[in-house]
MARKOL-781528 format. One line per field, with one value per residue: x, y, z of N, C-alpha, C in turn; residue in one letter. Coordinates in steps of 0.2 Angstrom, whole numbers, always signed. Layout:
N
n.px: c(X	...)
n.py: c(Y	...)
n.pz: c(Z	...)
ca.px: c(X	...)
ca.py: c(Y	...)
ca.pz: c(Z	...)
c.px: c(X	...)
c.py: c(Y	...)
c.pz: c(Z	...)
residuo: c(A	...)
END
This chain:
235
n.px: c(+17	+29	+34	+25	+28	+41	+48	+48	+56	+71	+82	+79	+81	+74	+75	+77	+69	+54	+37	+26	+13	-3	-6	+7	+10	+1	-11	-22	-35	-40	-41	-48	-43	-28	-13	-12	-2	+7	+18	+31	+42	+56	+61	+61	+67	+70	+77	+75	+82	+77	+64	+65	+70	+59	+50	+56	+54	+41	+37	+42	+34	+22	+24	+25	+12	+5	-6	-2	+1	+9	+14	+15	+24	+25	+19	+14	+10	+19	+19	+6	+5	-5	-22	-30	-39	-33	-30	-18	-14	-26	-26	-14	-17	-29	-24	-15	-24	-30	-20	-12	+1	+17	+30	+44	+55	+70	+81	+98	+101	+112	+116	+104	+86	+76	+68	+57	+53	+50	+40	+29	+27	+24	+12	+3	-7	-7	-19	-36	-49	-59	-51	-36	-22	-10	-7	-2	+1	+12	+29	+42	+59	+69	+84	+93	+110	+121	+135	+146	+140	+127	+117	+109	+97	+88	+88	+83	+70	+66	+64	+54	+44	+41	+36	+25	+18	+19	+23	+38	+48	+62	+73	+81	+85	+99	+106	+121	+130	+120	+118	+126	+119	+108	+101	+100	+87	+81	+81	+85	+101	+108	+114	+122	+116	+103	+98	+96	+86	+75	+75	+70	+57	+51	+51	+43	+31	+28	+27	+16	+6	+5	+1	-10	-27	-27	-23	-31	-32	-19	-16	-24	-25	-21	-21	-29	-41	-44	-45	-56	-66	-67	-70	-83	-89	-89	-98)
n.py: c(-139	-134	-146	-149	-139	-140	-144	-132	-124	-126	-123	-123	-130	-143	-149	-139	-129	-121	-121	-107	-103	-97	-102	-104	-91	-87	-84	-92	-97	-84	-76	-81	-82	-83	-74	-58	-52	-39	-36	-25	-19	-11	-8	-7	-14	-27	-38	-37	-36	-33	-36	-50	-54	-51	-60	-72	-70	-70	-83	-90	-84	-89	-102	-102	-100	-88	-77	-69	-54	-46	-31	-23	-10	-4	+9	+17	+33	+48	+55	+67	+70	+64	+59	+52	+43	+37	+21	+13	+19	+18	+4	+1	+7	+1	-12	-10	-7	-19	-27	-35	-35	-29	-30	-22	-19	-12	-8	-1	+15	+27	+28	+28	+23	+19	+30	+25	+16	+25	+33	+24	+22	+35	+37	+30	+35	+41	+42	+40	+47	+38	+27	+18	+15	+10	+11	+3	-9	-23	-23	-28	-26	-25	-25	-23	-23	-17	-17	-18	-23	-14	-3	+8	+10	+2	+8	+20	+17	+12	+23	+29	+19	+20	+33	+31	+24	+11	-6	-10	-24	-30	-37	-37	-38	-37	-38	-39	-36	-42	-47	-59	-67	-74	-87	-92	-94	-85	-88	-87	-91	-104	-98	-89	-77	-80	-87	-77	-70	-80	-80	-67	-67	-77	-70	-59	-66	-70	-58	-53	-61	-59	-46	-43	-40	-32	-20	-8	-5	-3	+9	+18	+34	+46	+60	+60	+56	+66	+77	+73	+72	+86	+91	+86	+91	+105	+105)
n.pz: c(+10	+3	-1	-12	-21	-24	-36	-43	-35	-35	-28	-14	+2	+8	+20	+29	+28	+34	+35	+36	+47	+52	+65	+71	+74	+83	+78	+74	+64	+63	+52	+37	+23	+12	+15	+7	-5	-13	-26	-31	-44	-51	-64	-82	-91	-104	-99	-84	-69	-56	-58	-61	-48	-40	-46	-42	-28	-27	-30	-19	-9	-13	-11	+3	+6	+2	-7	-22	-31	-45	-50	-66	-71	-83	-94	-84	-79	-76	-59	-57	-70	-76	-73	-58	-63	-73	-81	-77	-66	-58	-57	-50	-38	-34	-32	-21	-11	-10	-5	+9	+12	+6	-6	-11	-24	-30	-43	-40	-46	-50	-37	-30	-28	-42	-54	-59	-49	-38	-44	-44	-30	-27	-33	-25	-12	+4	+11	+6	+7	+18	+16	+18	+9	+12	+26	+41	+35	+31	+25	+14	+9	-6	-16	-32	-39	-51	-48	-34	-18	-11	-1	-3	-10	-3	+9	+6	+2	+14	+22	+15	+17	+30	+30	+23	+33	+35	+41	+41	+39	+48	+41	+25	+8	-3	-18	-26	-41	-50	-62	-63	-55	-59	-70	-88	-90	-81	-68	-51	-45	-34	-19	-5	-6	-12	-2	+8	+2	+3	+18	+20	+14	+21	+34	+31	+29	+42	+49	+43	+45	+59	+60	+51	+50	+62	+58	+58	+72	+75	+67	+73	+79	+93	+89	+78	+82	+92	+83	+75	+85	+89	+77	+75	+86	+83	+73)
ca.px: c(+16	+35	+34	+21	+31	+49	+50	+49	+61	+76	+87	+77	+83	+68	+77	+78	+64	+49	+31	+24	+6	-6	-5	+14	+11	-4	-17	-25	-42	-42	-43	-48	-40	-21	-11	-12	+4	+8	+25	+33	+49	+58	+65	+57	+72	+68	+79	+75	+84	+73	+58	+67	+70	+52	+47	+58	+51	+33	+37	+43	+28	+16	+25	+23	+4	+2	-9	+2	+0	+14	+12	+19	+24	+25	+13	+12	+12	+23	+14	+3	+5	-12	-27	-30	-43	-29	-30	-13	-15	-31	-24	-10	-21	-33	-19	-12	-29	-31	-15	-11	+8	+20	+37	+47	+62	+72	+88	+101	+104	+115	+116	+97	+81	+75	+62	+51	+51	+48	+34	+24	+26	+21	+5	-1	-8	-7	-26	-41	-56	-58	-47	-29	-20	-3	-5	-3	+2	+19	+33	+49	+63	+75	+87	+98	+115	+126	+142	+147	+134	+125	+110	+106	+90	+83	+88	+78	+63	+64	+61	+47	+39	+40	+32	+18	+15	+19	+27	+44	+51	+69	+77	+81	+90	+103	+109	+126	+132	+114	+119	+129	+115	+102	+103	+98	+80	+79	+80	+91	+106	+109	+120	+120	+111	+97	+96	+94	+79	+71	+74	+66	+50	+49	+50	+37	+25	+27	+25	+10	+1	+4	-2	-16	-33	-26	-21	-36	-30	-12	-15	-28	-20	-24	-22	-34	-47	-45	-47	-62	-71	-67	-74	-90	-92	-90	-104)
ca.py: c(-135	-134	-153	-148	-134	-141	-144	-125	-121	-131	-121	-124	-135	-145	-151	-134	-124	-122	-118	-102	-104	-93	-105	-103	-84	-86	-81	-97	-96	-77	-74	-88	-82	-83	-67	-55	-48	-36	-35	-20	-19	-4	-7	-9	-17	-33	-43	-33	-40	-32	-40	-57	-55	-51	-66	-77	-69	-72	-91	-92	-82	-94	-109	-101	-100	-82	-75	-64	-50	-42	-25	-21	-2	-1	+13	+21	+40	+52	+59	+74	+70	+61	+59	+46	+38	+33	+14	+10	+22	+14	-3	+1	+9	-5	-18	-8	-8	-26	-31	-34	-34	-27	-31	-17	-21	-8	-7	+5	+19	+34	+28	+28	+19	+22	+35	+20	+14	+31	+34	+19	+24	+42	+36	+27	+40	+39	+40	+42	+47	+33	+21	+19	+10	+7	+11	-3	-15	-25	-21	-30	-22	-28	-21	-26	-18	-19	-17	-21	-23	-7	-3	+14	+9	-1	+13	+25	+14	+11	+29	+29	+14	+23	+39	+28	+21	+4	-9	-12	-29	-28	-40	-35	-41	-33	-42	-36	-40	-46	-51	-65	-71	-77	-91	-89	-94	-80	-91	-85	-96	-105	-94	-85	-71	-83	-89	-71	-69	-84	-77	-60	-68	-80	-65	-55	-70	-70	-52	-51	-65	-56	-39	-42	-40	-28	-13	-3	-3	+0	+16	+23	+39	+51	+66	+60	+55	+72	+81	+71	+74	+93	+93	+84	+96	+111	+104)
ca.pz: c(+4	+0	-5	-18	-26	-24	-42	-45	-31	-35	-23	-8	+6	+11	+26	+33	+27	+38	+33	+41	+48	+57	+72	+73	+77	+88	+75	+71	+63	+64	+45	+33	+17	+12	+15	+0	-5	-19	-27	-36	-46	-53	-70	-88	-96	-106	-94	-78	-63	-51	-60	-60	-41	-38	-48	-37	-21	-28	-30	-12	-5	-15	-7	+10	+6	+1	-14	-24	-37	-47	-54	-71	-71	-90	-95	-78	-80	-70	-55	-59	-77	-78	-68	-55	-67	-78	-80	-74	-59	-54	-56	-44	-31	-32	-29	-15	-6	-10	-2	+16	+13	+0	-7	-15	-26	-35	-45	-38	-51	-48	-30	-27	-31	-49	-55	-60	-42	-34	-47	-41	-23	-27	-35	-19	-7	+11	+12	+1	+11	+24	+14	+19	+5	+14	+33	+45	+31	+31	+19	+13	+4	-9	-21	-36	-41	-56	-45	-28	-14	-8	+3	-4	-12	+2	+14	+4	+2	+21	+24	+12	+20	+37	+29	+21	+39	+34	+46	+37	+42	+49	+36	+19	+3	-8	-23	-30	-48	-51	-69	-62	-50	-63	-76	-94	-89	-77	-61	-47	-44	-27	-16	+1	-8	-13	+5	+11	-1	+7	+24	+20	+12	+27	+39	+29	+30	+49	+52	+40	+49	+65	+59	+47	+55	+67	+56	+60	+79	+75	+64	+76	+83	+97	+86	+73	+87	+95	+78	+73	+90	+89	+71	+77	+91	+79	+68)
c.px: c(+23	+36	+31	+24	+39	+51	+51	+53	+67	+82	+85	+79	+77	+69	+77	+73	+58	+43	+29	+16	+4	-5	+2	+14	+5	-10	-21	-33	-45	-45	-43	-43	-32	-19	-10	-6	+5	+16	+26	+40	+50	+62	+60	+61	+69	+70	+80	+77	+80	+66	+59	+67	+63	+49	+49	+55	+44	+33	+38	+37	+22	+17	+24	+16	+1	-1	-5	-1	+7	+12	+17	+19	+24	+19	+11	+14	+16	+17	+12	+3	-1	-16	-27	-35	-39	-29	-24	-12	-20	-30	-20	-13	-25	-29	-17	-18	-31	-26	-15	-3	+11	+27	+39	+54	+64	+79	+91	+104	+106	+115	+109	+92	+80	+69	+56	+48	+47	+41	+28	+22	+22	+14	+0	-1	-8	-14	-30	-47	-54	-54	-40	-25	-13	-3	-7	-1	+10	+22	+40	+52	+68	+78	+92	+103	+119	+133	+142	+141	+133	+118	+107	+99	+86	+83	+83	+71	+61	+61	+54	+42	+37	+35	+25	+15	+14	+24	+32	+48	+59	+74	+76	+86	+93	+107	+114	+127	+126	+115	+122	+125	+109	+104	+99	+90	+77	+78	+86	+95	+107	+115	+117	+115	+104	+94	+93	+87	+74	+70	+69	+59	+47	+47	+44	+31	+23	+24	+18	+5	+0	+0	-9	-22	-33	-23	-25	-34	-23	-11	-20	-24	-24	-26	-28	-41	-49	-48	-54	-68	-72	-71	-82	-93	-93	-96	-110)
c.py: c(-135	-141	-152	-144	-135	-141	-137	-121	-126	-129	-121	-130	-138	-147	-145	-129	-126	-118	-113	-103	-99	-95	-104	-96	-82	-83	-86	-96	-89	-75	-80	-87	-81	-75	-64	-50	-46	-34	-30	-20	-12	-3	-10	-12	-24	-38	-38	-38	-39	-36	-48	-59	-55	-57	-72	-76	-72	-80	-93	-90	-87	-100	-108	-100	-93	-82	-69	-60	-46	-37	-23	-13	+1	+3	+17	+28	+43	+55	+66	+75	+67	+61	+52	+41	+35	+26	+11	+13	+18	+7	-4	+2	+4	-11	-16	-8	-15	-30	-30	-34	-32	-29	-26	-19	-16	-9	-1	+9	+26	+34	+29	+24	+23	+26	+30	+18	+19	+33	+30	+21	+31	+42	+33	+32	+37	+38	+43	+42	+43	+27	+23	+14	+7	+7	+5	-10	-17	-24	-25	-27	-26	-23	-25	-21	-21	-20	-20	-19	-16	-8	+4	+14	+7	+4	+18	+23	+13	+17	+30	+25	+17	+29	+36	+24	+14	+1	-13	-17	-27	-31	-37	-38	-36	-38	-39	-40	-44	-50	-57	-70	-75	-81	-88	-89	-89	-82	-89	-91	-97	-101	-92	-80	-74	-85	-83	-69	-73	-82	-71	-62	-72	-75	-61	-59	-70	-64	-50	-55	-62	-50	-39	-44	-35	-21	-7	+0	+0	+7	+20	+27	+44	+57	+66	+59	+62	+77	+80	+73	+82	+95	+91	+89	+103	+111	+104)
c.pz: c(+0	-4	-12	-23	-27	-31	-45	-41	-30	-30	-16	-4	+10	+18	+31	+33	+31	+36	+38	+41	+53	+64	+75	+77	+81	+85	+71	+70	+63	+57	+40	+26	+17	+13	+8	+0	-12	-20	-32	-37	-50	-59	-76	-93	-98	-101	-88	-72	-57	-52	-58	-52	-38	-40	-43	-30	-22	-27	-23	-8	-7	-11	+0	+11	+5	-6	-16	-30	-39	-52	-59	-72	-78	-91	-90	-79	-74	-66	-57	-66	-80	-72	-64	-58	-72	-76	-76	-66	-55	-53	-50	-38	-29	-29	-22	-9	-5	-5	+5	+17	+6	+0	-13	-17	-32	-37	-41	-44	-49	-40	-26	-31	-38	-49	-55	-53	-38	-37	-44	-34	-23	-29	-30	-14	+0	+14	+7	+4	+17	+22	+15	+15	+7	+22	+36	+41	+32	+25	+20	+8	+1	-14	-25	-38	-46	-54	-39	-23	-11	-5	+2	-6	-7	+8	+13	+4	+10	+24	+21	+15	+27	+35	+27	+27	+38	+39	+42	+41	+43	+44	+30	+14	-2	-12	-27	-36	-50	-58	-68	-57	-53	-69	-82	-94	-84	-70	-57	-45	-36	-24	-9	+0	-9	-6	+9	+8	+3	+14	+24	+18	+18	+33	+37	+30	+38	+51	+49	+43	+56	+65	+56	+52	+61	+65	+58	+67	+79	+72	+68	+81	+87	+93	+81	+77	+89	+89	+76	+79	+90	+82	+72	+82	+88	+75	+73)
residuo: c(M	F	D	E	V	A	S	D	L	P	N	I	S	L	D	D	V	K	Q	V	T	A	A	D	V	G	R	E	A	V	I	G	H	P	P	K	I	L	L	L	Y	G	S	L	R	E	R	S	Y	S	R	L	L	V	E	E	A	A	R	L	L	Q	A	F	G	A	E	I	R	I	F	N	P	S	G	L	P	L	P	D	D	A	D	V	S	H	P	K	V	A	E	L	R	D	L	S	I	W	S	E	A	Q	V	W	C	S	P	E	R	H	G	A	M	T	G	I	M	K	T	Q	I	D	W	I	P	L	S	T	G	A	I	R	P	T	Q	G	K	T	L	A	L	M	Q	V	S	G	G	S	Q	S	F	N	A	V	N	Q	M	R	I	L	G	R	W	M	R	M	L	T	I	P	N	Q	S	S	V	P	K	A	Y	T	E	F	D	D	A	G	R	M	L	P	S	P	L	Y	D	R	V	V	D	V	M	E	E	L	M	K	F	T	L	L	V	R	G	R	S	G	Y	L	V	D	R	Y	S	E	R	K	A	E	R	E	K	Q	G	A	A)
END
């Protein structure tokens, strides 16, 4: 796969990269379709470095064999300022249900993730009836900073990922002075920071292949089974 897309990944070392397959993680022929991965970014600037980083990650994920979707948050209303039938809200929720894994990437603003990033996460419910838009899905976290390297945004998003009952992978990416890490065409320059992004996407693919198809079992909880049994008994 990487040989086919090498022209679009000029900074990849083909001698060192390894294709991630279901067979490698003992899930051969369990699910036929490619892993479905949704990517979210947290800035609406014309030259948004969180968007550029997400686009770079998407290219890598496609090379690893994933099917990707990138959500554009432009036009997404604030939580509680619109109904769930709003087109952008419906689009985001549908994409979250569609996905088997997600990538969240936010700039760090005032020492935290952006309001745009938090708004997207706030619009995705923990559950909607019998549908769980995030529970049991894998998650990778990245951030960009205008100054020195920081992990405030990824640490905050890690808390949110846990709250959303997602399986957040151990590795993460933080890109300091992001304005120096992309060329005029918006492509990330070769560096150890780029190599870390490759590491994170490779790890996300591995965890996704391990987990998908097992989410129902992983989020099946004693307390919910007990409450449902008592509810049925009362009826």
